[in-house]
C-alpha positions as a printed NumPy array, in Angstrom:
array([[  6.658, -30.271, -14.162],
       [  6.099, -32.755, -11.299],
       [  4.237, -31.548,  -8.229],
       [  7.282, -32.205,  -6.018],
       [  9.452, -30.022,  -8.3  ],
       [  6.841, -27.269,  -8.235],
       [  6.787, -27.454,  -4.418],
       [ 10.587, -27.18 ,  -4.233],
       [ 10.75 , -24.214,  -6.613],
       [  7.781, -22.536,  -4.93 ],
       [  9.424, -22.88 ,  -1.521],
       [ 12.609, -21.31 ,  -2.886],
       [ 10.55 , -18.499,  -4.425],
       [  8.804, -17.909,  -1.088],
       [ 12.129, -17.905,   0.766],
       [ 13.685, -15.448,  -1.669],
       [ 10.593, -13.261,  -1.557],
       [ 10.715, -13.351,   2.231],
       [ 14.33 , -12.169,   2.155],
       [ 13.291,  -9.375,  -0.2  ],
       [ 10.523,  -8.337,   2.152],
       [ 13.051,  -8.32 ,   4.999],
       [ 15.168,  -5.925,   2.944],
       [ 12.19 ,  -3.723,   2.005],
       [ 10.801,  -3.508,   5.522],
       [ 14.156,  -3.017,   7.227],
       [ 14.972,  -0.255,   4.743],
       [ 11.537,   1.37 ,   5.253],
       [ 11.984,   0.941,   8.999],
       [ 15.356,   2.719,   8.926],
       [ 14.192,   5.309,   6.409],
       [ 11.242,   6.327,   8.602],
       [ 13.477,   6.589,  11.661],
       [ 15.876,   8.74 ,   9.62 ],
       [ 13.286,  11.014,   7.994],
       [ 11.468,  11.593,  11.31 ],
       [ 14.57 ,  13.505,  12.39 ],
       [ 14.712,  15.686,   9.251],
       [ 11.144,  16.114,   7.968],
       [  7.765,  16.901,   9.512],
       [  5.356,  14.12 ,  10.364],
       [  2.782,  15.907,   8.165],
       [  5.023,  15.423,   5.114],
       [  5.535,  11.757,   6.01 ],
       [  1.764,  11.36 ,   6.417],
       [  1.047,  12.786,   2.953],
       [  3.708,  10.606,   1.285],
       [  3.118,   7.34 ,   3.105],
       [ -0.675,   7.531,   3.276],
       [ -2.139,   9.715,   0.535],
       [  0.366,   9.489,  -2.342],
       [  1.266,   5.848,  -1.693],
       [ -2.47 ,   5.083,  -1.656],
       [ -2.825,   6.694,  -5.102],
       [  0.042,   4.595,  -6.479],
       [ -1.079,   1.316,  -4.896],
       [ -4.706,   1.812,  -5.972],
       [ -3.799,   2.413,  -9.614],
       [ -1.385,  -0.534,  -9.726],
       [ -3.731,  -2.897,  -7.892],
       [ -6.816,  -2.106,  -9.968],
       [ -4.873,  -2.275, -13.232],
       [ -2.948,  -5.513, -12.74 ],
       [ -4.136,  -7.678,  -9.821],
       [ -6.927,  -9.402, -11.763],
       [ -4.638, -10.038, -14.748],
       [ -1.994, -11.599, -12.504],
       [ -4.496, -13.92 , -10.849],
       [ -5.982, -15.061, -14.143],
       [ -2.73 , -15.409, -16.089],
       [ -0.925, -17.332, -13.339],
       [ -3.733, -19.87 , -12.98 ],
       [ -3.18 , -23.303, -14.468],
       [ -0.12 , -24.637, -16.247],
       [  2.728, -22.537, -17.655],
       [  2.057, -24.353, -20.958],
       [ -0.419, -22.125, -22.784],
       [ -0.705, -19.824, -25.778],
       [  1.632, -17.179, -24.413],
       [  1.017, -14.821, -27.348],
       [ -2.607, -14.38 , -26.257],
       [ -1.655, -14.184, -22.585],
       [  0.922, -11.464, -23.295],
       [ -1.652,  -9.567, -25.38 ],
       [ -4.028,  -9.7  , -22.425],
       [ -1.335,  -8.498, -20.011],
       [ -0.554,  -5.441, -22.133],
       [ -4.114,  -4.257, -21.494],
       [ -2.927,  -3.351, -17.985],
       [ -1.157,  -0.284, -19.432],
       [ -4.206,   1.544, -20.891],
       [ -6.156,   0.493, -17.827],
       [ -3.422,   2.019, -15.652],
       [ -3.502,   5.26 , -17.679],
       [ -7.282,   5.411, -17.193],
       [ -7.095,   4.919, -13.425],
       [ -4.157,   7.341, -13.081],
       [ -6.081,  10.113, -14.841],
       [ -9.341,   9.545, -12.954],
       [ -7.796,   9.125,  -9.508],
       [ -5.217,  11.858, -10.138],
       [ -8.027,  14.355, -10.741],
       [ -9.745,  13.187,  -7.555],
       [ -6.518,  13.556,  -5.536],
       [ -5.901,  17.047,  -6.977],
       [ -9.371,  18.606,  -6.956],
       [-11.695,  16.707,  -4.597],
       [ -9.464,  15.938,  -1.611],
       [ -8.143,  18.388,   0.951],
       [ -4.888,  19.963,  -0.259],
       [ -2.115,  20.124,   2.385],
       [ -0.773,  23.494,   3.503],
       [  2.006,  24.376,   0.99 ],
       [  4.155,  25.861,   3.776],
       [  4.168,  22.49 ,   5.593],
       [  3.928,  20.085,   2.612],
       [  5.27 ,  21.816,  -0.523],
       [  4.807,  20.616,  -4.139],
       [  1.719,  18.455,  -3.533],
       [  0.518,  18.685,  -7.166],
       [  3.887,  17.49 ,  -8.502],
       [  3.75 ,  14.575,  -6.07 ],
       [  0.335,  13.441,  -7.336],
       [  1.513,  13.557, -10.961],
       [  4.761,  11.699, -10.185],
       [  3.129,   8.893,  -8.208],
       [  0.44 ,   8.411, -10.866],
       [  3.108,   8.306, -13.583],
       [  5.18 ,   5.814, -11.581],
       [  2.225,   3.415, -11.548],
       [  2.002,   3.525, -15.369],
       [  5.755,   2.945, -15.73 ],
       [  5.585,  -0.098, -13.457],
       [  2.731,  -1.569, -15.508],
       [  4.971,  -1.521, -18.602],
       [  6.867,  -4.407, -17.03 ],
       [  3.808,  -6.523, -16.238],
       [  4.145,  -9.069, -19.113],
       [  7.785,  -9.617, -18.133],
       [  6.887, -10.054, -14.441],
       [  4.117, -12.599, -15.095],
       [  6.321, -14.593, -17.488],
       [  9.1  , -14.665, -14.893],
       [  6.728, -15.609, -12.056],
       [  5.058, -18.383, -14.082],
       [  8.472, -19.948, -14.783],
       [  9.719, -19.353, -11.223],
       [ 12.651, -17.07 , -12.065],
       [ 13.692, -16.597,  -8.448],
       [ 17.048, -14.875,  -8.958],
       [ 15.589, -12.291, -11.359],
       [ 13.005, -11.178,  -8.825],
       [ 15.6  , -10.925,  -6.061],
       [ 18.012,  -8.844,  -8.155],
       [ 15.387,  -6.548,  -9.71 ],
       [ 13.562,  -5.665,  -6.525],
       [ 16.741,  -5.367,  -4.452],
       [ 18.358,  -2.96 ,  -6.919],
       [ 15.218,  -0.841,  -7.187],
       [ 14.776,  -0.539,  -3.409],
       [ 18.44 ,   0.255,  -2.779],
       [ 18.417,   2.889,  -5.558],
       [ 15.308,   4.507,  -4.123],
       [ 16.736,   4.648,  -0.616],
       [ 20.106,   6.066,  -1.656],
       [ 18.403,   8.864,  -3.591],
       [ 15.918,   9.589,  -0.768],
       [ 18.6  ,   9.838,   1.924],
       [ 20.835,  11.987,  -0.293],
       [ 18.071,  14.463,  -1.138],
       [ 16.733,  14.603,   2.449],
       [ 20.201,  15.558,   3.723],
       [ 21.082,  17.997,   0.94 ],
       [ 17.711,  19.489,  -0.011],
       [ 15.143,  18.951,   2.803],
       [ 13.195,  22.026,   1.581],
       [ 12.323,  20.205,  -1.663],
       [  9.456,  18.47 ,   0.156],
       [  7.519,  16.082,  -2.064],
       [ 10.004,  16.486,  -4.922],
       [ 12.31 ,  14.186,  -2.919],
       [  9.851,  11.312,  -2.705],
       [  8.535,  11.858,  -6.243],
       [ 11.994,  11.486,  -7.784],
       [ 12.76 ,   8.487,  -5.581],
       [  9.498,   6.765,  -6.576],
       [ 10.131,   7.33 , -10.293],
       [ 13.656,   5.945,  -9.941],
       [ 12.338,   2.871,  -8.097],
       [  9.847,   1.827, -10.799],
       [ 12.25 ,   2.647, -13.638],
       [ 15.014,   0.441, -12.231],
       [ 12.499,  -2.336, -11.526],
       [ 11.122,  -2.417, -15.076],
       [ 14.557,  -2.057, -16.69 ],
       [ 15.891,  -5.069, -14.773],
       [ 13.124,  -7.3  , -16.135],
       [ 13.439,  -5.939, -19.691],
       [ 17.24 ,  -6.292, -19.765],
       [ 17.039,  -9.839, -18.398],
       [ 14.625, -11.024, -21.091],
       [ 16.537,  -9.231, -23.86 ],
       [ 19.637, -11.209, -22.822],
       [ 17.803, -14.455, -22.021],
       [ 15.578, -14.934, -25.077],
       [ 17.401, -16.683, -27.885],
       [ 20.221, -17.785, -25.58 ],
       [ 21.32 , -21.454, -25.272],
       [ 19.8  , -21.524, -21.769],
       [ 16.373, -20.518, -23.112],
       [ 16.621, -23.149, -25.86 ],
       [ 17.625, -25.793, -23.335],
       [ 14.63 , -24.973, -21.146],
       [ 12.28 , -24.942, -24.187],
       [ 11.135, -21.493, -23.143],
       [  7.762, -20.726, -24.807],
       [  8.822, -17.26 , -26.031],
       [ 11.657, -17.235, -28.562],
       [ 12.147, -13.555, -29.448],
       [ 11.937, -10.214, -27.658],
       [  9.429,  -9.046, -30.293],
       [  7.068, -11.789, -29.077],
       [  6.79 ,  -9.923, -25.751],
       [  5.017,  -7.056, -27.511],
       [  1.297,  -7.099, -28.442],
       [  0.743,  -8.944, -31.719],
       [ -2.118, -10.183, -33.901],
       [ -2.297, -13.759, -35.164],
       [ -4.218, -14.497, -38.351],
       [ -7.546, -16.287, -37.911],
       [ -7.2  , -16.207, -34.115],
       [ -8.615, -13.994, -31.403],
       [ -6.383, -11.291, -29.916],
       [ -6.699, -12.745, -26.387],
       [ -7.727, -16.01 , -24.761],
       [-11.372, -15.321, -23.936],
       [-11.418, -17.842, -21.102],
       [ -8.568, -15.948, -19.425],
       [-10.285, -12.643, -20.234],
       [-13.545, -13.719, -18.569],
       [-11.647, -15.   , -15.543],
       [ -9.782, -11.678, -15.42 ],
       [-13.081,  -9.794, -15.366],
       [-14.286, -11.928, -12.46 ],
       [-11.065, -11.294, -10.56 ],
       [-11.238,  -7.593, -11.415],
       [-14.593,  -7.241,  -9.686],
       [-13.131,  -9.063,  -6.707],
       [ -9.867,  -7.085,  -6.721],
       [-11.764,  -3.795,  -6.626],
       [-13.445,  -4.891,  -3.416],
       [-10.306,  -6.512,  -2.034],
       [ -8.413,  -3.234,  -2.455],
       [-11.042,  -1.421,  -0.395],
       [-10.741,  -4.051,   2.321],
       [ -6.928,  -4.127,   2.217],
       [ -6.413,  -0.353,   2.247],
       [ -9.725,   0.546,   3.893],
       [ -8.286,   2.603,   6.729],
       [ -6.246,   4.719,   4.307],
       [ -9.332,   5.411,   2.204],
       [-11.231,   6.463,   5.329],
       [ -8.318,   8.715,   6.357],
       [ -8.026,  10.18 ,   2.868],
       [-11.679,  10.76 ,   1.995],
       [-13.316,  11.359,   5.396],
       [-10.529,  13.36 ,   7.114],
       [-10.939,  11.547,  10.44 ],
       [ -7.224,  12.157,  11.219],
       [ -5.049,  15.154,  10.386],
       [ -1.902,  14.685,   8.291],
       [  0.331,  14.588,  11.387],
       [ -1.707,  11.81 ,  13.026],
       [ -1.731,   9.955,   9.711],
       [  2.071,  10.13 ,   9.732],
       [  2.265,   8.622,  13.24 ],
       [ -0.263,   5.936,  12.285],
       [  1.753,   5.01 ,   9.21 ],
       [  5.042,   4.796,  11.14 ],
       [  3.43 ,   2.53 ,  13.75 ],
       [  1.751,   0.53 ,  10.973],
       [  5.119,  -0.047,   9.262],
       [  6.676,  -1.096,  12.542],
       [  3.783,  -3.424,  13.341],
       [  3.847,  -5.058,   9.921],
       [  7.621,  -5.43 ,   9.754],
       [  7.561,  -9.166,  10.466],
       [  4.06 ,  -9.853,   9.116],
       [  4.668,  -8.575,   5.619],
       [  8.09 , -10.043,   4.989],
       [  6.881, -13.54 ,   5.897],
       [  3.169, -13.775,   5.125],
       [  3.029, -11.9  ,   1.816],
       [  5.778, -13.961,   0.091],
       [  4.143, -17.173,   1.324],
       [  0.77 , -16.083,  -0.049],
       [  2.151, -15.006,  -3.435],
       [  4.418, -18.013,  -3.941],
       [  2.082, -20.756,  -2.733],
       [ -0.772, -19.319,  -4.772],
       [  1.368, -20.321,  -7.761],
       [  1.968, -23.756,  -6.19 ],
       [ -1.722, -24.534,  -5.548],
       [ -2.718, -23.166,  -8.996],
       [ -0.178, -25.437, -10.702],
       [ -0.752, -28.626,  -8.665],
       [ -4.575, -28.548,  -8.556],
       [ -6.894, -27.658, -11.445],
       [ -9.258, -24.748, -10.944],
       [-12.957, -25.59 , -10.829],
       [-12.536, -29.37 , -10.409],
       [-13.754, -31.247,  -7.327],
       [-11.298, -33.097,  -5.116],
       [-12.41 , -36.441,  -6.615],
       [-11.569, -35.302, -10.151],
       [ -8.004, -34.27 ,  -9.266],
       [ -4.927, -36.519,  -9.225],
       [ -5.018, -37.996,  -5.74 ],
       [ -1.256, -37.765,  -5.212],
       [ -1.427, -34.06 ,  -5.969],
       [ -4.427, -33.665,  -3.654],
       [ -2.513, -35.364,  -0.84 ],
       [  0.5  , -33.116,  -1.38 ],
       [ -1.612, -29.939,  -1.568],
       [ -3.528, -30.87 ,   1.602],
       [ -0.31 , -31.639,   3.47 ],
       [  1.319, -28.38 ,   2.363],
       [ -1.802, -26.38 ,   3.258],
       [ -1.946, -27.944,   6.726],
       [  1.729, -27.207,   7.415],
       [  1.496, -23.66 ,   6.042],
       [ -1.481, -22.971,   8.314],
       [  0.443, -24.312,  11.296],
       [  3.516, -22.25 ,  10.371],
       [  1.726, -18.907,  10.008],
       [ -0.454, -19.588,  13.054],
       [  2.573, -20.102,  15.303],
       [  4.322, -17.033,  13.893],
       [  1.151, -14.992,  14.415],
       [  0.645, -16.246,  17.985],
       [  4.257, -15.449,  18.845],
       [  3.918, -11.871,  17.567],
       [  0.555, -11.391,  19.321],
       [  1.753, -12.697,  22.697],
       [  5.09 , -10.894,  22.843],
       [  3.981,  -7.819,  20.903],
       [  1.493,  -6.873,  23.619],
       [  4.087,  -6.484,  26.362],
       [  6.849,  -4.915,  24.249],
       [  4.962,  -2.385,  22.098],
       [  5.678,   0.639,  24.268],
       [  9.36 ,  -0.24 ,  24.636],
       [  9.765,  -0.766,  20.874],
       [  8.166,   2.592,  20.054],
       [ 10.2  ,   4.42 ,  22.677],
       [ 13.47 ,   3.047,  21.299],
       [ 12.437,   3.643,  17.696],
       [ 10.908,   7.118,  17.72 ],
       [ 11.163,   8.474,  21.247],
       [  8.294,  10.052,  23.158],
       [  6.585,  11.221,  19.93 ],
       [  5.584,   7.59 ,  19.276],
       [  5.635,   5.967,  22.726],
       [  3.251,   8.515,  24.263],
       [ -0.42 ,   8.878,  23.392],
       [ -2.158,   6.174,  21.371],
       [  1.046,   4.756,  19.834],
       [  1.509,   1.777,  22.215],
       [ -2.202,   0.833,  22.137],
       [ -2.119,   1.023,  18.346],
       [  0.866,  -1.343,  18.143],
       [ -0.683,  -3.745,  20.685],
       [ -3.841,  -3.979,  18.581],
       [ -1.704,  -4.436,  15.497],
       [  0.004,  -7.408,  17.174],
       [ -3.416,  -9.074,  17.396],
       [ -4.2  ,  -8.07 ,  13.818],
       [ -1.027,  -9.876,  12.661],
       [ -2.567, -13.167,  13.807],
       [ -5.61 , -12.556,  11.602],
       [ -3.366, -11.531,   8.698],
       [ -1.332, -14.715,   9.074],
       [ -4.256, -17.116,   8.794],
       [ -6.15 , -15.14 ,   6.152],
       [ -3.164, -14.967,   3.786],
       [ -2.831, -18.748,   3.476],
       [ -6.536, -19.656,   3.478],
       [ -7.349, -16.991,   0.887],
       [ -4.451, -17.902,  -1.396],
       [ -5.745, -21.508,  -1.505],
       [ -9.35 , -20.513,  -2.239],
       [ -8.279, -17.963,  -4.889],
       [ -6.238, -20.646,  -6.661],
       [ -9.082, -23.192,  -6.698],
       [-12.361, -21.281,  -7.099],
       [-14.005, -21.507, -10.522],
       [-15.413, -18.438, -12.284],
       [-18.911, -18.912, -10.818],
       [-17.511, -19.25 ,  -7.286],
       [-15.375, -16.155,  -7.779],
       [-18.47 , -14.235,  -8.909],
       [-20.42 , -15.407,  -5.826],
       [-17.543, -14.41 ,  -3.6  ],
       [-17.624, -10.955,  -5.167],
       [-21.077, -10.384,  -3.673],
       [-19.753, -11.407,  -0.253],
       [-16.847,  -8.979,  -0.675],
       [-19.239,  -6.2  ,  -1.744],
       [-21.3  ,  -6.536,   1.42 ],
       [-18.155,  -6.879,   3.519],
       [-16.637,  -3.742,   1.966],
       [-19.657,  -1.655,   2.895],
       [-19.789,  -3.04 ,   6.442],
       [-16.047,  -2.571,   6.894],
       [-16.083,   1.079,   5.822],
       [-19.008,   1.827,   8.135],
       [-17.356,   0.077,  11.08 ],
       [-14.042,   1.832,  10.359],
       [-15.719,   5.227,  10.409],
       [-17.62 ,   4.685,  13.661],
       [-14.791,   2.922,  15.507],
       [-12.427,   5.731,  14.499],
       [-14.869,   8.285,  15.877],
       [-14.909,   6.389,  19.198],
       [-11.338,   5.082,  19.53 ],
       [ -9.252,   7.197,  17.138],
       [ -6.651,   5.424,  15.019],
       [ -6.995,   2.239,  17.121],
       [-10.463,   1.873,  15.583],
       [ -8.866,   1.192,  12.195],
       [ -7.063,  -1.87 ,  13.541],
       [-10.182,  -3.193,  15.292],
       [-12.165,  -2.812,  12.054],
       [ -9.429,  -4.656,  10.148],
       [ -9.567,  -7.519,  12.66 ],
       [-13.318,  -7.818,  12.054],
       [-12.774,  -7.715,   8.277],
       [-10.09 , -10.428,   8.364],
       [-12.176, -12.581,  10.698],
       [-15.069, -12.661,   8.215],
       [-12.735, -13.444,   5.307],
       [-11.091, -16.259,   7.279],
       [-14.517, -17.718,   8.069],
       [-15.431, -17.743,   4.373],
       [-12.114, -19.302,   3.284],
       [-12.093, -22.001,   5.959],
       [-15.685, -22.918,   5.047],
       [-14.597, -23.304,   1.41 ],
       [-11.569, -25.446,   2.378],
       [-13.693, -27.667,   4.648],
       [-16.265, -28.104,   1.883],
       [-13.579, -28.803,  -0.742],
       [-11.903, -31.612,   1.237],
       [-15.019, -33.124,   2.833],
       [-15.157, -35.972,   0.265],
       [-11.539, -36.914,   0.926],
       [ -9.657, -38.219,   3.937],
       [ -7.547, -35.061,   4.209],
       [ -8.238, -32.447,   6.906],
       [ -5.779, -29.577,   6.353],
       [ -7.631, -27.241,   8.74 ],
       [ -6.165, -29.218,  11.644],
       [ -3.129, -27.022,  11.018],
       [ -5.008, -24.337,  12.956],
       [ -4.76 , -26.4  ,  16.161],
       [ -1.434, -25.966,  18.018],
       [ -0.371, -28.585,  20.543],
       [ -1.843, -28.141,  24.081],
       [  1.624, -27.831,  25.651],
       [  2.587, -25.037,  23.267],
       [ -0.727, -23.257,  23.78 ],
       [ -0.26 , -23.394,  27.56 ],
       [  3.232, -21.915,  27.235],
       [  1.898, -19.054,  25.108],
       [ -0.636, -18.222,  27.831],
       [  2.03 , -18.328,  30.568],
       [  4.368, -16.155,  28.463],
       [  1.619, -13.582,  27.937],
       [  0.937, -13.35 ,  31.689],
       [  4.613, -13.207,  32.71 ],
       [  5.621, -10.575,  30.14 ],
       [  2.542,  -8.425,  30.938],
       [  3.552,  -8.373,  34.637],
       [  7.132,  -7.639,  33.609],
       [  5.979,  -4.612,  31.61 ],
       [  4.048,  -3.218,  34.57 ],
       [  7.023,  -3.685,  36.94 ],
       [  9.978,  -2.707,  34.737],
       [  8.842,  -0.654,  31.706],
       [  9.354,   1.936,  30.49 ],
       [ 10.241,   4.952,  32.685],
       [ 12.338,   3.171,  35.309],
       [ 15.719,   3.38 ,  33.609],
       [ 17.761,   1.162,  31.32 ],
       [ 18.468,  -1.517,  33.934],
       [ 14.741,  -2.121,  34.394],
       [ 14.332,  -2.219,  30.625],
       [ 17.058,  -4.856,  30.331],
       [ 15.285,  -6.987,  32.962],
       [ 12.052,  -6.662,  30.965],
       [ 13.841,  -7.636,  27.743],
       [ 15.561, -10.598,  29.453],
       [ 12.221, -11.839,  30.791],
       [ 10.775, -11.805,  27.291],
       [ 13.863, -13.515,  25.845],
       [ 13.571, -16.367,  28.351],
       [  9.855, -16.835,  27.629],
       [ 10.502, -16.76 ,  23.881],
       [ 13.322, -19.322,  24.207],
       [ 11.057, -21.657,  26.193],
       [  8.338, -21.253,  23.561],
       [ 10.707, -22.057,  20.686],
       [ 12.119, -25.133,  22.463],
       [  8.579, -26.42 ,  23.077],
       [  7.739, -25.71 ,  19.436],
       [ 10.722, -27.77 ,  18.231],
       [  9.728, -30.666,  20.511],
       [  5.974, -30.742,  19.738],
       [  5.739, -29.656,  16.091],
       [  8.263, -32.069,  14.556],
       [  6.372, -32.481,  11.277],
       [  6.363, -28.706,  10.726],
       [ 10.047, -28.37 ,  11.603],
       [ 10.919, -31.092,   9.079],
       [  8.87 , -29.313,   6.387],
       [ 10.587, -25.961,   7.003],
       [ 14.041, -27.538,   6.993],
       [ 13.466, -29.636,   3.885],
       [ 11.737, -26.972,   1.774]])
C-alpha cells in the first residue's frame, strides 16, 4: 500500500476514533452527572477508581505489548504465527486477573458494605470482563492492521450505548443494588464489543469482498490457535519484540495510572474524595482524550507502516521520510494549538464549568484548582501523545530495552513525587506529579526525534513553535479571561456569568481567526486529510 494511501486511511481512522471518543466521553460525562444525583460519591469513587483500575491494569498488561509488536511493520506477514501470538493474551489475562483480584479482595481496604454494597462481586465481575475482552484481541489487531474503520465505529458505539442504557435503567429501578449495577453493565459492554468483531469476521471471511481484497486469512478456523508442521508456533522476532514492549508497558501503566495506584494502595484520599477527583478528571479529559488518544493510536499505525523500525533515516525511502516528517510536524502543531487553547481558556472557566455540571459539591473546595491544573496537564498530554507514538513506532528492540530503564527510574520518581505532593497539596498534587512525568517523557521523545532526523534536512520539531502573533493572542486571552473571572464569576448571578462567557467567546473567536490566518499549512492538512 502506498504511503499516501496509508496516510489517507490513517487519517480517516483517527477521525472515526475521535468521533468514538466524543461519544464515550459525552456519555461518561452525562452518566456521571446523572449518577451523582442517585448514588453516593463513595460508590462512584470505588467504581471509577478502584474497579476500573483493576480492569484497565489487567487489560493493559495482557495486551498492550502484543498490540505494539503485532502492528509494527507491514500488514503482509505470516498471520498464522501472529494470531497464535495474540491468543497468548488470554492466559496472560487470566493470570493477571487472578493475581490482582486476590490483591483487590484481601490486601486493599474493603469499603463499608452499608455505603458500597457487593464489593466482592464487583471485583470478580471486572476481572472477568477483562478476560472476555481479551478473547477478541486477534480480531481487533487484524481489523486495526487492515484499517477497518467502520467495524471499530460500530462495535465500540454499540457496546457503549448498551452499557449506558443498562446502567441508567438499573440506577433508576434498583439503586440499592450498588456495585451489581456497574458489574452487569461492564460485562455487557465487553460482551457486545467482542461479539461485534467475531460476527463481522464470520460474515467477512470467505466473502467476495475478502477475496477481492486478497485478505490474508481465508477461514474463520484460521483465527484460532493452530500448529503448522515444521514451523515454530509463533514468530520469534515478534515474540522478542513483544517481551521488550511488555517490560515497557508495565512501567507505562504505572506512569499512566500512577495517581490511581497511589489512591488505591496508599489511601491518601477517602472513597468520597476519590469520587470527586474522578468526576473532575473525566471533565478535564473530555476534550483531551477524544482527540489526542485517537491521533496517537491511528498515527502509530501510520508511522509503523511508512517507516521501517530500527533503520536510520538514510536507509529509509526518502519520499516516505519526507512524508513522515511533514505529518509529524503538522501533528505536533495541531495538538500543541489544541492544548494551548484548553490551557488558556480552561484556567478562567474551571469554576464555572464545575458549578454548572455538579453544583457546589464540585465547584467548592479543591475542585476548581484541580481542573485548572488539569488544563495545564492537557498541554503536556497533547505533545507527549504524538512524540511518543512516533518513537514507539521507530525504536528498535535495543532502543526499547534502553528506554525501559529510563521508564523504570521515572516510575519510581513519579510515585514518590505523587505521594509527597499529595500529602502537601491533596488531589492537586496528583496533577502536578503527572505534569512532571509527562515533561520528562516529552524530553526523551523529542531528543530521539531530533537525533533521528539530524542527518536529513527535515526538522519536524518546528511544529512545536506557534506563530508569534498567535502566541501573543493566547497571552492576551489568558489575561483578559482571568480578569473577567474575578469580576463576573461565579456568585454574582446569571447575568454576570453570561458576560464572563461572552468575554471568553470573543477571545476564542479572535484566537481561531488568527490561527486560520497564520497556520495555513496546518489548516490545509486538516481539511485535506
